[in-house]
C-alpha positions in Angstrom: 178.9 64.1 109.9 175.7 63.6 108.0 174.6 60.7 110.3 175.5 62.7 113.4 173.5 65.7 112.3 170.4 63.6 111.7 170.6 61.9 115.0 168.7 63.0 118.1 168.2 61.2 121.4 166.5 61.3 124.8 166.3 59.4 127.9 163.1 57.5 127.9 163.2 55.9 131.3 165.6 57.1 134.0 167.6 54.9 136.3 164.9 55.0 139.0 162.1 53.8 136.6 160.6 57.3 135.9 159.1 57.7 132.5 160.2 60.9 130.7 156.9 62.0 129.2 157.9 65.5 128.2 161.2 64.3 126.8 159.5 61.6 124.7 156.9 64.2 123.4 159.6 66.6 122.4 161.6 63.7 120.7 158.5 62.6 118.7 157.9 66.2 117.5 161.5 66.6 116.5 161.7 63.3 114.6 158.1 63.9 113.2 157.1 60.4 114.3 153.3 61.1 114.2 153.3 61.6 110.4 154.7 58.1 109.9 151.5 56.1 110.6 152.7 52.5 110.7 155.8 53.1 108.7 158.3 53.0 111.5 160.3 50.3 113.3 161.6 50.0 116.9 164.9 48.3 117.5 166.2 47.7 121.0 169.4 46.1 122.3 170.0 44.0 125.5 173.2 42.6 126.8 175.6 42.4 129.7 177.0 45.6 131.1 180.0 47.0 129.2 179.5 44.6 126.3 179.6 47.4 123.7 175.9 47.8 123.1 176.0 51.6 122.7 179.1 51.3 120.5 177.3 48.8 118.3 174.2 51.0 118.0 176.2 54.0 117.2 177.9 52.2 114.4 174.8 50.5 113.1 172.4 53.5 113.2 174.5 56.5 113.5 173.3 57.3 117.0 175.2 59.2 119.6 174.7 57.0 122.7 177.3 57.5 125.3 180.1 54.9 125.1 182.3 53.4 127.8 185.8 54.9 128.0 188.1 51.8 128.1 190.9 53.8 129.6 188.8 54.6 132.7 187.8 51.0 133.4 184.6 49.1 133.1 181.5 50.7 134.6 177.9 51.4 134.0 177.6 53.8 131.0 173.8 53.6 130.1 171.4 54.1 132.9 167.7 53.3 132.3 166.6 53.2 128.7 167.6 55.7 126.1 166.0 56.3 122.7 167.4 57.8 119.5 166.5 58.0 115.9 168.4 55.9 113.4 170.1 58.2 110.9 169.6 57.7 107.2 167.5 54.6 107.5 164.1 54.1 105.8 161.6 53.7 107.3 162.1 55.8 110.4 163.8 53.6 113.0 163.7 54.2 116.7 166.6 52.7 118.5 166.5 51.9 122.3 169.6 51.3 124.3 168.8 49.4 127.5 170.8 49.4 130.7 173.2 46.5 130.8 172.4 43.4 132.9 174.4 42.0 135.9 175.9 45.4 136.7 177.4 45.9 140.0 176.0 49.4 140.4 172.4 48.3 140.7 173.1 45.4 143.1 170.2 43.3 144.2 167.7 45.4 142.4 169.3 44.4 139.1 167.0 41.4 138.4 163.7 43.4 138.9 164.7 46.3 136.6 166.3 43.8 134.2 162.9 42.0 133.8 161.0 45.3 133.6 163.2 46.7 130.9 163.3 43.4 129.0 159.5 43.2 129.1 159.2 46.8 127.9 161.6 46.2 125.0 159.7 43.1 123.9 156.4 44.9 124.1 157.4 47.8 122.0 160.2 46.5 119.7 160.0 44.9 116.3 163.7 43.8 116.5 165.7 43.0 119.6 169.5 42.8 119.4 171.0 40.5 122.1 174.6 41.4 122.5 176.8 38.4 123.7 180.4 37.4 124.0 181.7 34.8 121.6 183.4 32.9 124.3 180.1 32.5 126.2 178.7 30.2 123.5 178.5 26.6 124.7 179.3 27.6 128.3 176.9 26.5 131.1 177.6 29.6 133.2 177.7 32.0 130.4 176.6 35.6 131.0 174.0 35.5 128.4 172.0 32.6 129.8 170.2 34.7 132.6 169.5 37.3 130.0 167.8 34.7 127.7 165.9 33.2 130.6 164.6 36.7 131.5 163.6 37.3 127.9 161.7 34.0 127.7 160.1 34.4 131.1 158.7 37.9 130.4 157.5 36.7 127.1 155.1 34.5 128.9 153.6 37.5 130.6 152.5 38.9 127.2 149.0 37.7 126.3 149.0 36.9 122.6 152.4 38.4 122.0 153.4 39.4 118.5 156.3 37.6 116.8 159.6 39.4 117.5 162.9 39.1 115.7 165.8 38.2 118.0 169.2 39.0 116.5 172.0 37.4 118.5 175.1 39.6 117.9 178.2 37.6 118.7 180.9 40.0 119.7 184.7 39.6 119.5 184.4 36.7 117.0 187.4 34.3 117.0 188.6 32.2 114.2 185.8 29.7 114.7 183.5 30.2 111.7 179.9 31.4 112.3 178.6 28.2 110.7 180.1 26.3 113.6 179.0 28.7 116.3 175.4 29.2 115.1 174.1 25.6 115.7 175.6 25.6 119.2 174.0 28.9 120.0 170.6 27.8 118.6 170.9 24.6 120.7 171.6 26.6 123.8 168.7 28.9 123.1 166.3 26.0 122.6 167.4 24.5 125.9 166.8 27.7 127.7 163.3 27.9 126.1 162.5 24.4 127.1 163.5 25.0 130.7 161.4 28.2 131.1 158.0 27.4 132.8 155.1 28.0 130.4 151.4 28.3 130.8 149.2 25.3 129.8 148.3 27.0 126.5 152.0 27.3 125.4 153.6 24.2 126.9 153.9 22.6 123.5 154.4 25.8 121.6 157.7 25.9 119.7 160.1 28.8 120.0 159.5 29.7 116.3 156.0 30.7 117.2 157.2 33.6 119.2 160.6 34.5 117.8 162.5 34.8 114.5 166.0 33.9 115.4 168.9 35.5 113.5 172.6 35.1 114.3 175.4 37.5 113.3 179.0 37.8 114.3 181.2 40.9 114.6 185.0 41.2 115.1 186.4 42.9 118.1 186.0 46.7 118.0 189.2 47.3 120.0 191.4 44.9 118.1 190.0 45.0 114.6 188.1 48.3 114.4 188.1 48.6 110.6 186.9 45.1 110.2 184.2 45.7 112.9 183.0 48.8 111.1 182.8 47.0 107.8 180.8 44.2 109.3 178.5 46.8 111.1 177.9 48.6 107.9 177.0 45.3 106.2 174.6 44.5 109.0 173.1 48.1 108.8 171.9 47.4 105.3 169.6 44.7 106.6 167.7 47.4 108.6 166.7 49.2 105.5 163.0 48.5 104.7 162.9 46.3 107.7 159.1 46.4 107.9 158.6 45.3 104.3 157.5 41.8 103.6 160.6 39.5 104.1 162.3 42.2 106.1 163.9 41.8 109.6 160.8 43.0 111.5 158.6 40.1 112.6 154.9 40.0 113.0 153.4 43.6 112.7 149.9 42.7 113.9 150.4 44.4 117.3 152.1 47.5 116.1 150.8 50.8 117.4 150.3 53.7 115.0 153.0 56.3 115.3 150.7 58.9 116.7 149.8 56.6 119.6 153.4 55.4 120.4 154.0 57.9 123.2 150.7 57.0 125.0 151.3 53.3 124.4 154.8 53.4 125.8 153.6 55.2 128.9 150.8 52.8 129.5 153.0 49.7 128.9 155.6 51.0 131.4 152.9 51.8 133.9 151.5 48.3 133.7 155.0 46.8 134.0 155.8 48.9 137.0 152.6 47.9 138.7 153.8 44.3 138.2 150.7 43.3 136.1 150.5 41.0 133.2 150.6 42.9 129.9 147.7 42.0 127.6 149.0 43.4 124.3 145.7 43.0 122.3 143.8 44.7 125.1 146.6 47.3 125.3 146.3 47.9 121.6 142.6 48.5 121.9 143.2 50.8 124.9 145.8 52.8 123.0 143.5 52.9 120.0 140.6 54.1 122.1 142.6 56.8 123.8 144.3 58.0 120.6 141.1 57.9 118.5 139.4 59.9 121.2 142.2 62.4 121.1 142.0 62.6 117.3 138.2 62.9 117.3 138.4 65.7 119.9 141.0 67.5 117.9 139.0 67.2 114.7 135.9 68.4 116.6 137.7 71.4 117.8 139.0 72.1 114.4 135.5 71.9 113.0 134.1 74.3 115.6 137.0 76.7 114.9 136.4 76.5 111.1 135.8 80.0 109.7 133.3 78.9 107.1 131.3 76.9 109.7 131.3 79.9 112.0 130.0 82.1 109.2 127.3 79.6 108.3 126.3 79.2 112.0 125.9 82.9 112.4 124.1 83.5 109.1 121.4 80.8 109.7 120.3 82.7 112.8 118.7 85.4 110.7 118.3 84.1 107.1 118.3 81.1 104.8 121.8 80.2 103.7 121.9 79.0 100.0 123.8 75.7 99.5 123.7 75.0 103.3 123.7 71.2 102.9 126.4 71.2 100.2 128.7 73.5 102.2 128.3 71.8 105.5 128.6 68.3 104.0 132.0 69.3 102.5 133.2 70.7 105.9 132.0 67.5 107.7 133.6 65.3 105.0 136.9 67.1 105.4 136.8 66.7 109.2 135.9 63.0 109.0 138.5 62.3 106.3 141.1 64.0 108.5 140.1 61.7 111.4 140.3 58.6 109.1 143.7 59.6 107.8 145.1 59.9 111.4 143.3 57.0 112.9 143.6 54.6 110.0 146.2 52.4 111.6 144.4 51.9 114.9 142.1 49.0 115.7 139.4 49.0 113.2 136.5 48.4 115.6 137.7 51.2 117.9 138.4 53.5 114.9 134.9 52.9 113.5 133.3 53.3 116.8 135.0 56.6 117.5 134.3 57.8 114.0 130.7 57.1 114.6 130.8 59.0 117.9 132.6 61.9 116.3 130.1 62.0 113.5 127.2 61.9 115.9 128.8 64.7 118.0 129.3 66.8 114.8 125.8 66.2 113.6 124.5 67.1 117.1 126.4 70.3 116.7 125.0 71.1 113.3 121.5 70.0 114.1 120.3 73.4 115.5 121.6 75.3 112.4 119.9 72.7 110.2 116.7 73.2 112.1 117.0 77.0 111.7 117.5 76.5 108.0 114.5 74.3 107.8 112.5 76.9 109.8 113.6 79.7 107.5 112.8 77.6 104.5 109.4 76.7 105.8 108.5 80.3 106.8 109.9 81.7 103.6 108.0 79.3 101.5 104.8 80.0 103.4 105.2 83.7 103.0 105.8 83.4 99.3 102.8 81.1 99.0 100.6 83.7 100.8 101.9 86.5 98.5 101.4 84.6 95.3 98.0 83.3 96.4 96.8 86.8 97.2 98.0 88.1 93.8 96.3 85.2 92.1 93.0 86.0 93.9 93.4 89.7 93.0 93.8 88.8 89.4 90.3 87.1 89.6 91.4 83.5 89.5 89.2 80.9 91.2 89.9 80.4 94.8 90.2 76.6 94.8 92.2 76.4 91.5 94.5 79.2 92.7 95.0 77.5 96.1 95.7 74.1 94.5 98.2 75.5 92.0 100.0 77.7 94.5 100.2 74.9 97.1 101.6 72.5 94.5 104.1 75.0 93.2 105.5 76.0 96.6 105.5 72.4 98.1 107.7 71.5 95.1 110.0 74.5 95.8 110.1 73.5 99.5 111.3 70.0 98.5 114.0 71.5 96.3 115.0 73.7 99.2 115.1 70.6 101.5 117.3 68.8 99.0 119.7 71.8 99.0 119.7 71.9 102.8 120.1 68.2 103.5 123.4 67.1 104.9 124.7 63.9 103.3 126.2 62.5 106.5 123.0 63.1 108.5 120.2 61.5 106.6 117.7 63.5 108.7 114.0 63.1 107.9 112.4 66.4 106.7 109.0 64.9 106.3 107.8 66.4 109.6 108.8 69.9 108.5 107.1 69.2 105.2 103.9 68.1 107.0 104.1 71.2 109.1 104.3 73.4 106.0 101.4 71.5 104.4 99.4 72.1 107.6 100.3 75.8 107.6 99.3 76.2 103.9 96.1 74.3 104.5 95.3 76.4 107.6 96.0 79.6 105.7 93.8 78.5 102.8 91.1 77.5 105.2 91.3 80.8 107.1 91.4 82.8 103.9 88.5 80.8 102.5 86.5 81.5 105.6 87.4 85.1 105.5 86.6 85.5 101.9 83.3 83.6 102.3 82.5 85.7 105.3 83.3 88.9 103.4 81.1 87.8 100.5 78.3 87.0 102.9 78.7 90.3 104.6 78.6 92.1 101.3 75.4 90.4 100.4 74.0 90.9 103.8 74.8 94.6 103.7 73.2 95.0 100.3 70.2 93.2 101.6 70.1 95.4 104.6 70.2 98.5 102.6 67.6 97.5 100.1 65.2 95.8 102.5 65.5 98.5 105.2 64.8 101.3 102.7 61.9 99.5 101.1 60.4 98.5 104.4 60.3 102.2 105.4 58.2 103.0 102.4 55.9 100.0 102.7 55.3 100.4 106.4 54.5 104.1 105.8 51.6 103.0 103.5 50.3 100.4 106.0 47.4 99.0 104.0 46.0 95.6 103.1 48.8 95.1 100.5 51.6 95.9 102.9 52.6 92.4 104.0 52.0 90.8 100.6 54.3 93.5 99.2 56.9 92.8 101.9 56.8 89.1 101.2 57.2 89.7 97.5 60.1 92.1 98.3 61.7 89.6 100.6 61.5 86.8 98.0 62.7 89.0 95.1 65.7 90.5 96.9 66.6 87.2 98.6 66.7 85.3 95.4 68.7 88.1 93.8 71.2 88.0 96.7 71.3 84.2 96.6 72.0 84.2 92.9 74.7 86.8 93.3 76.3 84.9 96.2 76.2 81.6 94.3 78.0 83.2 91.4 80.6 84.8 93.7 81.4 81.5 95.5 81.5 79.4 92.3 85.3 79.6 92.4 85.5 78.1 95.9 84.1 74.7 94.8 82.0 74.3 97.9 80.3 71.1 98.6 76.5 71.2 98.3 75.9 70.9 102.0 78.2 73.9 102.9 76.7 75.9 100.0 73.1 75.2 101.1 74.0 76.0 104.7 75.5 79.4 103.7 72.5 80.2 101.4 70.2 79.2 104.3 72.0 81.6 106.5 71.6 84.3 103.9 67.9 83.7 103.7 67.6 83.7 107.5 69.5 87.0 107.6 67.1 88.5 105.1 64.1 87.4 107.2 65.9 88.7 110.2 66.3 92.1 108.6 62.5 92.3 107.9 61.6 91.1 111.4 64.1 93.5 113.1 62.8 96.4 111.0 59.2 95.6 111.8 60.1 95.1 115.5 61.9 98.5 115.5 58.9 100.2 113.9 56.6 98.4 116.3 58.5 100.0 119.1 57.6 103.5 117.8 54.1 102.6 116.5 52.4 105.2 118.7 54.5 108.0 117.1 53.7 106.6 113.6 50.0 106.4 114.5 49.9 110.0 115.6 51.8 111.1 112.5 49.4 109.2 110.3 46.4 110.7 112.1 47.8 114.2 111.7 48.4 113.4 108.0 44.8 112.3 107.4 43.2 114.8 109.8 45.2 118.0 109.0 45.6 117.6 105.2 43.0 117.2 102.4 43.0 114.7 99.6 45.6 116.7 97.7 47.9 116.7 100.7 47.4 120.4 101.2 46.9 121.9 104.7 43.3 121.7 105.6 41.6 125.1 106.4 38.7 124.8 108.8 36.0 127.0 107.1 33.1 125.6 109.0 31.9 123.4 106.1 34.0 120.3 106.9 32.6 117.2 108.6 35.1 116.8 111.5 33.5 113.6 112.8 33.9 111.9 109.4 37.5 113.2 109.0 38.4 112.0 112.5 36.9 108.6 111.9 38.9 108.3 108.6 42.1 109.4 110.3 41.7 107.0 113.2 40.8 104.1 110.8 44.0 104.8 109.0 46.0 104.8 112.2 44.3 101.6 113.3 45.3 100.1 109.9 48.9 101.0 110.7 48.6 99.4 114.2 47.2 96.2 112.8 50.1 96.1 110.3 52.6 96.4 113.1 51.1 93.9 115.5 52.7 90.7 114.1 55.2 89.5 111.6 53.4 88.0 108.6 56.1 86.5 106.3 54.4 83.1 105.9 51.1 84.4 104.3 48.9 82.7 106.9 45.5 84.3 107.3 44.6 86.0 110.6 41.8 88.1 112.0 43.9 90.8 113.8 42.6 93.7 111.8 39.0 92.6 112.3 39.5 92.1 116.0 41.0 95.6 116.3 38.3 97.2 114.3 35.5 95.5 116.3 37.1 96.4 119.6 38.3 99.9 119.0 36.1 101.3 116.2 32.9 99.1 116.7 30.9 101.6 118.8 29.2 104.4 116.9 28.1 107.8 118.2 26.6 111.0 116.8 29.2 113.1 118.4 32.3 114.3 116.7 34.6 112.5 119.1 34.2 108.7 119.3 32.3 107.5 122.3 34.3 106.1 125.2 31.4 103.7 126.2 32.2 100.6 128.0 33.1 97.7 125.7 31.1 94.5 125.6 31.9 91.7 127.9 33.4 89.6 125.1 36.3 91.9 124.5 38.6 90.4 121.8 41.5 92.4 123.1 41.3 91.0 126.6 44.1 88.5 125.9 47.9 88.3 125.7 48.0 86.4 122.4 46.4 86.7 118.9 44.3 84.0 117.5 46.2 81.9 114.8 49.4 83.9 115.5 52.3 82.2 117.4 53.8 84.2 120.2 57.2 84.2 118.4 55.7 86.3 115.7 53.8 88.6 117.9 55.2 92.1 118.3 52.3 93.8 120.1 49.9 91.8 122.2 46.1 92.6 122.2 46.4 94.2 125.7 49.2 96.4 124.5 47.1 97.4 121.5 44.3 98.4 123.8 46.6 100.5 125.9 48.2 102.0 122.9 44.9 102.9 121.4 43.8 104.6 124.6 46.9 106.6 124.7 46.6 107.4 121.0 43.1 108.7 121.4 44.0 110.8 124.4 46.9 112.4 122.6 44.9 113.1 119.4 41.8 114.5 121.0 43.5 117.9 121.4 43.9 118.1 117.7 40.2 117.4 117.1 39.2 119.9 119.7 41.5 122.5 118.1 39.9 121.9 114.7 36.4 122.2 116.1 37.4 125.5 117.8 38.9 126.8 114.5 35.8 125.8 112.6 33.6 127.7 115.1 35.8 130.8 114.9 35.7 130.7 111.1 31.9 130.6 111.2 31.9 133.6 113.5 34.3 135.6 111.4 32.3 135.1 108.2 28.9 136.2 109.6 29.0 140.1 109.3 25.3 140.8 108.6 23.0 142.0 111.5 20.0 140.1 112.4 16.9 140.3 110.2 14.9 142.4 112.7 17.8 144.9 112.8 17.7 145.1 109.0 13.9 145.7 109.0 14.2 148.4 111.7 16.9 150.2 109.6 14.6 150.2 106.6 11.6 151.6 108.5 13.5 154.1 110.5 15.8 155.2 107.7 13.2 155.6 105.0 13.2 159.5 105.2 17.0 159.6 104.9 16.9 157.2 102.0 14.4 159.4 100.1 16.6 162.4 100.8 19.4 160.7 99.1 17.3 159.8 96.1 16.2 163.4 95.8 19.8 164.8 96.0 22.3 162.6 94.1 25.2 164.6 95.4 24.8 163.1 98.8 24.7 159.7 97.2 28.1 160.4 95.6 29.6 161.6 98.9 28.2 158.5 100.6 29.6 156.3 97.8 33.1 157.9 98.1 33.0 157.6 101.9 32.1 154.0 101.5 35.0 153.4 99.2 37.4 155.1 101.7 36.1 153.2 104.7 36.2 149.9 102.7 39.8 150.6 101.6 40.8 151.4 105.2 39.0 148.2 106.4 40.9 146.0 103.9 44.2 147.8 104.3 44.1 147.6 108.1 42.6 144.0 108.2 40.4 145.1 111.1 38.7 141.6 111.4 42.1 140.0 111.6 43.4 142.4 114.2 40.5 141.9 116.5 40.7 138.1 116.2 43.2 138.0 119.1 41.2 140.3 121.3 39.9 143.9 121.5 42.9 145.5 123.3 45.6 144.0 121.1 43.5 145.0 118.0 43.1 148.6 119.1 46.8 149.0 119.8 47.7 147.5 116.5 45.3 149.7 114.6 46.5 152.8 116.3 50.0 152.1 114.9 48.9 151.3 111.4 46.1 153.8 110.7 48.2 156.9 109.9 50.6 155.2 107.4 47.6 153.6 105.7 45.7 157.0 105.2 48.9 158.6 103.9 49.3 155.7 101.4 45.7 156.1 100.2 46.1 159.9 99.7 49.3 159.3 97.7 47.6 156.9 95.4 44.7 159.3 94.9 47.1 162.0 93.9 48.8 159.8 91.5 45.5 158.7 90.0 44.4 162.4 89.6 47.6 163.3 87.7 47.5 160.3 85.4 45.2 161.8 82.5 47.4 164.9 82.1 50.5 162.9 82.0 49.1 160.4 79.5 47.6 163.1 77.1 50.1 166.1 77.0 49.3 167.3 73.4 45.4 167.4 73.8 44.0 170.8 72.8 42.3 172.7 75.6 38.6 173.7 75.3 37.8 177.1 73.7 35.9 179.8 75.6 34.0 179.6 78.8 31.5 177.2 77.4 33.9 174.5 77.5 35.2 175.3 81.0 32.1 174.0 82.8 32.0 170.9 80.8 35.7 170.6 81.4 35.3 170.9 85.1 32.4 168.5 85.1 34.4 166.0 83.0 37.4 166.4 85.3 35.2 165.9 88.3 33.7 162.8 86.9 37.1 161.5 85.9 38.4 162.2 89.4 35.6 160.3 90.9 36.1 157.4 88.6 39.8 157.4 89.3 39.2 157.4 93.1 36.8 154.6 92.7 39.3 152.6 90.7 42.0 153.3 93.3 39.8 152.2 96.2 38.6 149.2 94.2 42.2 148.2 93.4 43.4 148.6 97.0 40.4 146.8 98.3 41.0 143.9 95.9 44.6 143.7 96.7 44.1 143.8 100.5 41.2 141.2 100.2 43.5 138.8 98.5 46.2 139.5 101.0 43.8 138.9 103.8 42.7 135.6 102.4 46.4 134.5 102.1 47.0 135.5 105.7 
């Protein structure tokens, strides 16, 4: 019962020679053959039809092959080749029941299929049972002789065949002992072997090189069933551990691993059906190739479906995966170990070759993620370097020392990251990525160095620009003989200060002397450029500056106060001084004089433009001499590169300057003439003499009557006060009609103001002395009146004098 339950079978090859692929695959899965590796054995049985082959196998291995029904007559029971698993036998034993030979059902085709099935059995089997009748031993026409010839003939078609165990099972043993039957059987077998045609390589090869011969005898199953079963059970024990050293199985060199058995059997039968010679070593390599390919593909698919691998592959697209190399190495090692465990029994060369291909395929798959990891590692390290480097610079560390320390630190961290990312199986070289990172770090340092140096240069240049531009403004405004020496001194002082500051700032960069000198030279050139640009800019507006300077010297006095033309000033001398100052300014702006080389520019300008003298207030415009020093486009001893204004341009500028300043001179002369006229109020001497002669009588009358003199004096004071209050001379300065209109509007308010002040002055003594005793009697009245009258006159005089003084000062200010 137990043996029957463990047994399962399938038809491997049907009666028409068709290979049952699906049946074999299902059978292999059911008996779990693939897990056996090389620990399995294949036993097959050959023999005449109806010789009890299936019965023998069922008793030996507990199989359930169909047996012949003796009561229904002898006929073909097994068609094709069947396969079953031996029950209860270790290692796993596959049992093949072959179709019987010399059967009447197959007819003439019997020989062809007989040879094909025999060759198949010899190719795949470790042990071949040859079932034969006892009474055929020693007979010339025995039924087993064609079978043996077939076995030996097909054996010759196997290139380098493995050594197979042939067990001759003598059925229906008689009383003749086995010791007597075995020599006869071995002799018959040897004769058959000698009679079989052999290739040249095996003509002298003994039978023992190809086969292990074993002989057993069994009683008749029909007549002595119990004895048969006992003998079969005894024989069964010999199949336990049949593949162990000394076991029944012969040479195991050509055995195919269990996982390749199905494919191997299919290919062997295909070759046999195509009537080709079967090269077992080549077939073994072919089976190993196919199976190793299948195993490798299966492991590759398992790897790609691995959940951890999928997570890693997805994660590396966006970030650095810690422990990437360790994790991936473990997954790869598991995959490769799985391949080795399944392919370990196949041909070593093939197995190694396919492992290498699998490894290359897997590494090709993981290369892009590895490159992504290296990219993340490189970019991350570079960003950290930049951040740390910037912080170090912000702390005030030296540029070169900070760059060296940060680069060393993060290159070491990168190497640690590489060690963490390296896959053991790959042995990929990370030196190129390392070199790329080194180049990136060096490029960043160089770019930052250049930016920092450029920034420092710009700071110094900006500072120079501010200082030099402001100072140049003041120096050029002065425009005297010391202007250019002062500019040269300013340039040298500020340049040296800037160079010193720049040298101190770049000390942390550890620049080589050549680079440092080049940058300092650039800074010096920039300072000179500022001076030259500023002078050139001011030279472009020299005419405006000349006019401003002329107005300064002409319209203001030595105390920088506005000049009032009173008629006493020497306009000619003032004009000459102002023009000389403007010419000094022009000579200063004509050329750049930073090299302290002497020139005669100022002398040439003075000779040409101020050399002619005239008694008139305005300089003479007489024709210049023939030897005009300004009739040239260059200055003597001054290179053209340093010339800002050519002599011809100076001449034109001076002509324009004079034409634009002549109006100011003319205005001054007109103002001076008007001042003279306004200050001359006395009549001519003859008029004064006529007044004295003709007014002598009136004068004497006044002397005789002092009252008239007082009235005249009071009238004079009133008229004087009105004259000052109304500013009559100022009003008529702009013409008679405007003066009359203005005076008509002002005269009434002015008279009212004077009367008001007179009234206030008359009330002042009473207010100031309220407790004074009045005079007694009429005597004091006259004196009182007289006193009050004189006081009133005095007060009026004081009022008129005060108003006159106030208005006089106001008139002067106006």
